[in-house]
C-alpha positions as CSV (number, residue, x, y, z in Angstrom):
1,M,-135.4,39.1,271.5
2,G,-136.9,35.7,270.8
3,L,-134.4,35.1,268.0
4,I,-131.5,36.1,270.2
5,A,-132.7,33.7,273.0
6,V,-133.0,30.9,270.5
7,V,-129.5,31.5,269.2
8,L,-128.2,31.7,272.7
9,V,-129.8,28.4,273.6
10,L,-128.4,26.8,270.5
11,V,-124.9,28.0,271.4
12,L,-125.3,26.7,274.9
13,V,-126.4,23.3,273.6
14,L,-123.5,23.2,271.2
15,L,-121.1,24.0,274.0
16,Y,-122.6,21.3,276.2
17,L,-122.4,18.7,273.5
18,M,-118.8,19.6,272.7
19,S,-117.8,19.4,276.4
20,S,-119.6,16.0,276.6
21,V,-117.5,14.5,273.7
22,K,-114.2,12.9,274.9
23,I,-111.6,12.0,272.3
24,V,-109.0,9.6,273.7
25,H,-105.7,9.3,271.9
26,Q,-104.2,5.9,271.0
27,G,-102.0,4.6,273.8
28,Y,-104.0,6.2,276.5
29,Q,-107.1,5.4,278.6
30,Y,-109.2,7.9,280.5
31,T,-111.1,7.1,283.7
32,I,-114.6,8.4,283.8
33,E,-116.1,9.6,287.1
34,H,-119.8,10.1,287.9
35,F,-120.1,12.8,290.5
36,G,-116.6,11.8,291.7
37,R,-117.0,8.1,291.7
38,F,-115.2,6.0,289.1
39,T,-117.6,4.3,286.7
40,K,-115.7,3.1,283.6
41,V,-112.6,3.5,281.5
42,A,-112.8,5.4,278.2
43,P,-110.9,3.5,275.4
44,P,-109.0,5.3,272.6
45,G,-111.3,7.0,270.1
46,F,-114.6,8.9,270.3
47,N,-116.5,8.8,273.6
48,F,-119.6,10.7,274.7
49,Y,-120.3,11.4,278.3
50,P,-122.8,14.1,279.4
51,A,-121.0,17.0,280.8
52,F,-121.6,18.0,284.4
53,F,-122.7,14.5,285.2
54,Y,-119.5,12.8,284.0
55,R,-116.0,14.0,283.9
56,V,-112.5,12.6,283.1
57,G,-110.7,11.5,286.3
58,R,-107.2,10.4,285.2
59,K,-105.4,10.2,281.8
60,V,-103.4,7.0,282.0
61,N,-100.5,6.2,279.6
62,M,-100.9,2.6,278.6
63,M,-97.6,2.4,276.7
64,E,-94.4,0.8,278.0
65,Q,-92.5,3.5,280.0
66,V,-88.9,3.8,281.3
67,L,-88.1,5.0,284.8
68,D,-84.6,5.9,285.9
69,I,-83.4,4.6,289.3
70,P,-81.2,7.4,290.7
71,G,-77.6,6.6,291.6
72,Q,-77.2,5.5,295.2
73,E,-74.5,4.0,297.5
74,I,-75.0,0.5,298.7
75,I,-73.1,-1.5,301.3
76,T,-72.5,-5.0,300.2
77,K,-72.4,-8.1,302.4
78,D,-68.6,-7.8,302.8
79,N,-68.8,-4.1,303.8
80,A,-67.8,-2.7,300.5
81,M,-69.4,0.6,299.4
82,V,-70.5,0.7,295.8
83,A,-72.5,3.2,293.8
84,V,-75.3,1.8,291.6
85,D,-77.9,3.2,289.2
86,G,-80.3,1.4,286.9
87,V,-83.6,1.6,284.9
88,V,-87.0,0.1,285.2
89,F,-89.3,-0.7,282.2
90,F,-93.0,-1.0,283.1
91,Q,-96.4,-1.0,281.4
92,V,-99.8,-0.2,282.8
93,L,-102.3,-3.0,282.2
94,D,-105.2,-1.8,284.3
95,A,-105.9,2.0,284.1
96,A,-108.3,2.0,287.0
97,K,-105.9,0.4,289.4
98,A,-103.0,2.5,288.3
99,A,-105.2,5.6,288.8
100,Y,-106.8,4.8,292.1
101,E,-104.7,2.1,293.9
102,V,-101.6,4.4,294.3
103,S,-101.4,8.1,294.6
104,D,-98.3,8.5,292.5
105,L,-97.4,5.6,290.3
106,F,-93.9,6.8,289.3
107,V,-92.8,7.6,292.9
108,G,-94.2,4.3,294.1
109,I,-92.3,2.3,291.4
110,M,-89.1,4.3,292.0
111,Q,-89.2,3.7,295.8
112,L,-89.9,0.0,295.4
113,S,-87.0,-0.4,293.0
114,T,-84.6,1.6,295.2
115,T,-85.3,-0.3,298.4
116,N,-85.3,-3.7,296.8
117,L,-82.1,-2.9,295.0
118,R,-80.5,-2.2,298.3
119,T,-81.9,-5.4,299.7
120,V,-80.7,-7.6,296.9
121,M,-77.2,-6.2,296.5
122,G,-76.8,-5.8,300.3
123,S,-77.1,-9.6,300.6
124,M,-74.3,-10.3,298.1
125,D,-70.5,-10.0,298.2
126,L,-68.7,-7.4,296.1
127,D,-67.4,-10.1,293.7
128,E,-71.0,-11.4,293.2
129,T,-72.4,-7.9,292.6
130,L,-69.8,-7.4,289.9
131,S,-70.1,-10.8,288.2
132,K,-73.8,-11.6,288.7
133,R,-75.7,-8.7,287.1
134,D,-78.1,-11.0,285.4
135,E,-79.0,-12.6,288.7
136,I,-79.5,-9.2,290.3
137,N,-81.8,-8.1,287.4
138,V,-83.9,-11.2,287.7
139,R,-84.3,-11.0,291.4
140,L,-85.2,-7.3,291.2
141,L,-87.7,-8.0,288.4
142,N,-89.5,-10.7,290.4
143,V,-89.7,-8.6,293.6
144,V,-90.8,-5.3,292.1
145,D,-93.3,-7.0,289.7
146,H,-94.9,-8.8,292.6
147,A,-95.1,-5.6,294.6
148,T,-96.7,-3.6,291.8
149,N,-99.1,-6.2,290.7
150,P,-102.0,-4.7,292.8
151,W,-101.4,-1.4,291.0
152,G,-102.3,-2.9,287.6
153,V,-98.6,-2.5,286.5
154,K,-96.4,-5.1,284.8
155,I,-92.6,-4.7,285.3
156,T,-91.1,-5.9,282.0
157,R,-87.4,-5.4,282.7
158,V,-85.1,-4.2,285.4
159,E,-81.5,-3.4,284.3
160,I,-78.4,-2.3,286.3
161,K,-76.7,0.4,284.3
162,D,-73.5,0.8,286.3
163,I,-71.8,-0.4,289.4
164,R,-68.9,1.8,290.6
165,P,-66.7,0.4,293.4
166,P,-64.4,2.7,295.3
167,T,-61.0,3.7,293.8
168,D,-58.9,1.7,296.2
169,I,-61.0,-1.4,295.5
170,V,-60.6,-0.9,291.8
171,N,-56.8,-0.7,292.2
172,A,-56.8,-3.8,294.3
173,M,-58.9,-5.6,291.7
174,A,-56.5,-4.5,289.0
175,R,-53.5,-5.9,290.9
176,Q,-55.4,-9.1,291.6
177,M,-56.3,-9.5,287.9
178,K,-52.6,-8.8,286.9
179,A,-51.4,-11.4,289.4
180,E,-54.0,-13.9,288.2
181,R,-52.9,-13.4,284.6
182,E,-49.2,-13.7,285.5
183,K,-50.1,-16.9,287.4
184,R,-51.9,-18.3,284.3
185,A,-48.9,-17.3,282.1
186,N,-46.5,-19.1,284.4
187,I,-48.7,-22.1,284.5
188,L,-48.9,-22.2,280.7
189,D,-45.1,-21.8,280.5
190,A,-44.6,-24.6,282.9
191,E,-47.0,-26.8,281.1
192,G,-45.3,-26.0,277.8
193,A,-41.9,-26.8,279.3
194,R,-43.2,-30.1,280.7
195,A,-44.8,-31.1,277.4
196,S,-41.6,-30.2,275.6
197,A,-39.5,-32.2,278.0
198,I,-41.8,-35.2,277.6
199,L,-41.6,-35.0,273.8
200,R,-37.8,-34.7,273.9
201,A,-37.7,-37.7,276.3
202,E,-40.0,-39.7,274.0
203,G,-37.9,-38.7,271.0
204,E,-34.7,-39.8,272.8
205,K,-36.3,-43.0,273.8
206,Q,-37.4,-43.8,270.3
207,S,-34.0,-42.9,269.0
208,K,-32.3,-45.2,271.5
209,I,-34.7,-48.0,270.7
210,L,-34.1,-47.6,267.0
211,E,-30.3,-47.4,267.5
212,A,-30.4,-50.5,269.7
213,E,-32.4,-52.3,267.0
214,G,-29.9,-51.2,264.4
215,R,-27.0,-52.5,266.5
216,R,-28.8,-55.8,267.0
217,E,-29.4,-56.1,263.3
218,A,-25.8,-55.1,262.5
219,V,-24.5,-57.7,265.0
220,F,-26.8,-60.3,263.6
221,R,-25.6,-59.5,260.1
222,D,-21.9,-59.5,261.2
223,S,-22.3,-62.8,262.9
224,E,-24.0,-64.2,259.8
225,A,-21.2,-62.9,257.6
226,R,-18.5,-64.4,259.9
227,E,-20.4,-67.7,259.9
228,R,-20.5,-67.7,256.2
229,S,-16.8,-66.6,256.0
230,A,-15.9,-69.4,258.4
231,Q,-17.8,-71.9,256.3
232,A,-16.1,-70.7,253.2
233,E,-12.7,-70.8,255.0
234,A,-13.4,-74.3,256.2
235,K,-14.4,-75.4,252.7
236,A,-11.3,-73.8,251.3
237,T,-9.2,-75.5,253.9
238,Q,-10.9,-78.8,253.1
239,V,-10.2,-78.3,249.4
240,V,-6.5,-77.5,250.2
241,S,-6.3,-80.5,252.4
242,D,-7.7,-82.7,249.7
243,A,-5.3,-81.2,247.2
244,I,-2.4,-81.8,249.5
245,A,-3.5,-85.3,250.2
246,S,-3.8,-86.1,246.5
247,G,-0.9,-84.0,245.1
248,G,1.9,-84.4,247.7
249,T,4.4,-81.8,248.5
250,Q,4.0,-80.1,245.1
251,A,0.6,-78.7,246.1
252,I,2.1,-77.2,249.3
253,N,4.8,-75.6,247.3
254,Y,2.1,-74.1,244.9
255,F,0.2,-72.5,247.7
256,V,3.3,-71.1,249.4
257,A,4.6,-69.7,246.2
258,Q,1.2,-68.1,245.5
259,K,1.1,-66.3,248.8
260,Y,4.8,-65.3,248.4
261,V,4.1,-63.7,245.0
262,E,1.1,-61.8,246.4
263,A,3.3,-60.4,249.3
264,V,6.0,-59.3,246.9
265,G,3.4,-57.7,244.7
266,K,2.2,-55.6,247.6
267,F,5.7,-54.4,248.1
268,A,5.9,-53.3,244.5
269,T,2.6,-51.4,244.6
270,S,3.4,-49.5,247.7
271,P,3.4,-45.7,247.0
272,N,6.2,-45.1,249.4
273,A,8.5,-47.9,248.2
274,K,11.3,-46.5,246.0
275,T,13.7,-49.4,246.5
276,I,12.7,-53.0,247.3
277,L,15.1,-55.2,249.3
278,F,14.4,-58.9,249.1
279,P,15.6,-61.1,251.9
280,V,18.1,-63.9,251.3
281,E,15.3,-66.4,251.4
282,A,13.8,-64.9,248.2
283,T,16.3,-66.9,246.2
284,Q,14.4,-70.0,247.3
285,L,11.4,-68.7,245.3
286,I,12.9,-70.0,242.1
287,G,12.8,-73.5,243.6
288,T,9.3,-73.0,244.6
289,L,8.4,-71.8,241.1
290,G,10.0,-74.9,239.8
291,G,7.8,-76.9,242.1
292,I,4.8,-75.1,240.6
293,G,5.9,-76.2,237.2
294,E,6.3,-79.8,238.3
295,L,2.8,-79.6,239.8
296,A,1.4,-78.3,236.6
297,K,3.1,-81.1,234.6
298,E,1.7,-83.7,237.0
299,A,-1.8,-82.1,236.6
300,L,-1.5,-82.3,232.8
301,G,-0.2,-85.9,232.9
302,T,3.1,-85.2,231.2
303,H,6.6,-85.7,232.7
304,A,9.7,-83.8,231.7
305,P,12.8,-85.9,230.9
306,A,15.1,-86.4,233.8
307,P,18.1,-84.2,233.7
308,P,21.3,-85.8,232.6
309,A,23.4,-87.2,235.3
310,A,26.5,-85.3,236.2
311,P,29.7,-86.9,234.9
312,A,31.7,-88.7,237.6
313,P,34.8,-86.9,238.6
314,R,37.9,-88.2,236.9
315,K,40.6,-89.5,239.1
316,R,43.7,-87.5,239.1
317,G,46.8,-89.3,238.2
318,P,49.7,-89.4,240.5
319,F,51.7,-87.1,238.3
320,E,49.0,-84.6,237.4
321,P,49.0,-81.2,239.3
322,D,46.3,-80.3,241.7
323,T,43.9,-77.7,239.9
324,Q,41.6,-77.2,242.8
């Protein structure tokens, strides 16, 4: 009997010791209560607290957790109904506050997130709710984090997953987007046409300027050529005048004959001339050519012998017959 009692006592002691040992897993913290009153937080690892006197109150998850915000309908500032859902990321920093400052931590965070989501988005227009998600996330984060601070919880992120406007509003937005894109396309077309017209006008302007400069240069060159031609003509006239003054009428005959020969040469070289008819005055060319010969002789300093004088007509006798 004594041995059985000793074994029984040893078994009871072993059970008591085993129940007094608290093994806390990594990422968790246990609250320890002494006769129902919180005393301390058991960290991860091996912990020994005498059974019956101490017990584990709450097992608190210290890792970052995700809580879904259920979808709900919200009326915006401009009376548009939208359906919204999101997620909240939070982490418990103080296990004692999370265990004893709020009865249900998950329900409390969800309710705070839902009510503040309605408040934030209800103060914004529909266009703002669709285009300013980052601003909504920041405002929700600040509000919910400030409200959960007494619970020993840190709200790390708040994200809006989806915003679903009504079907008629979606259709109106699609038409508005289409009209806006058509407007931009028309504006771009108009700007392109305007730029093209400006470039064409600039090109025509430059072309006219260059054309005017070319005409001015051509006129200048023509006037310069006429001036030089006039100077050459004046010099030639002066030379001819000097030649006439020094050579007499023979020089005049030389120049007239030269021009006459050139004119006759042009008649001869004409492709359409089969037969050349000379005027009666052409017989005078021989006399002119003779003048050219006389002029050449004068220029060489030699004189041809005078032609013999024609014999005087013999007087007809009174008895000779008239032969004329």
